[in-house]
C-alpha positions in Angstrom: 78.4 -76.4 100.7 80.8 -78.2 98.3 79.7 -81.8 98.3 82.8 -82.7 96.2 85.5 -80.9 98.1 87.1 -84.1 99.4 87.3 -85.7 95.9 90.6 -85.8 94.1 90.9 -83.4 91.1 91.9 -84.7 87.7 91.9 -83.6 84.1 88.4 -85.0 83.7 87.0 -83.0 86.6 85.0 -79.9 85.8 87.1 -76.7 85.7 87.2 -74.6 88.9 88.8 -71.5 87.5 88.3 -69.3 84.4 90.1 -66.4 82.7 89.1 -64.2 79.8 91.8 -64.4 77.3 93.2 -61.4 75.5 95.3 -62.9 72.6 99.0 -61.8 72.7 102.0 -62.7 70.6 104.3 -62.0 73.5 102.6 -62.9 76.8 101.9 -66.5 77.9 98.7 -67.2 79.8 99.1 -67.0 83.6 97.7 -70.6 83.9 97.9 -73.6 81.6 94.3 -74.4 80.5 92.4 -77.7 80.6 89.9 -76.3 78.1 89.2 -73.3 75.9 85.7 -71.8 75.4 85.2 -70.0 72.1 82.4 -67.4 72.3 82.5 -66.1 68.8 83.3 -68.1 65.7 86.7 -67.9 64.0 90.3 -69.2 64.1 92.5 -69.5 67.2 96.3 -69.5 66.9 97.8 -71.0 70.0 100.7 -72.7 71.7 100.1 -76.1 73.2 101.7 -77.2 76.6 104.1 -79.4 74.6 105.4 -76.4 72.7 103.7 -76.9 69.3 102.1 -73.8 67.7 99.0 -74.5 65.6 95.9 -72.7 64.3 92.5 -74.2 64.8 90.4 -72.9 61.9 86.7 -72.5 61.7 85.8 -73.0 65.3 82.1 -72.4 66.0 80.9 -69.9 68.6 79.9 -71.8 71.8 82.5 -74.5 71.4 84.4 -76.0 74.4 87.7 -77.5 73.3 89.5 -79.8 75.8 93.0 -78.6 75.2 96.1 -77.7 77.3 97.5 -74.4 76.1 100.0 -71.8 77.3 99.4 -69.0 74.8 96.7 -67.6 72.4 98.4 -65.6 69.8 96.9 -62.4 68.4 98.3 -63.0 64.9 96.0 -65.5 63.3 93.3 -65.4 66.0 89.9 -64.1 64.7 87.6 -65.9 67.2 86.2 -63.8 70.0 85.0 -64.3 73.6 87.9 -66.7 74.5 87.9 -68.1 78.0 90.6 -70.4 79.4 89.3 -73.0 82.0 91.4 -74.9 84.5 
């Protein structure tokens, strides 16, 4: 039973979906994320929903970053175990 099924969803609600991310320089993610989980430490090169491309450097394994992204690029990404949440 889902006690919260009648509650309105928002950006502050817990994610309901997840997708393991295989970084790609060509393919956008099938869903815009609300957060990114980083399983293994490293850098993540990504494209934000607004279009900017940036690299987050030195992310620690086990981090959960609240960020709306459309792509994780393979060039520049060294972190592993990436999971997009929405």
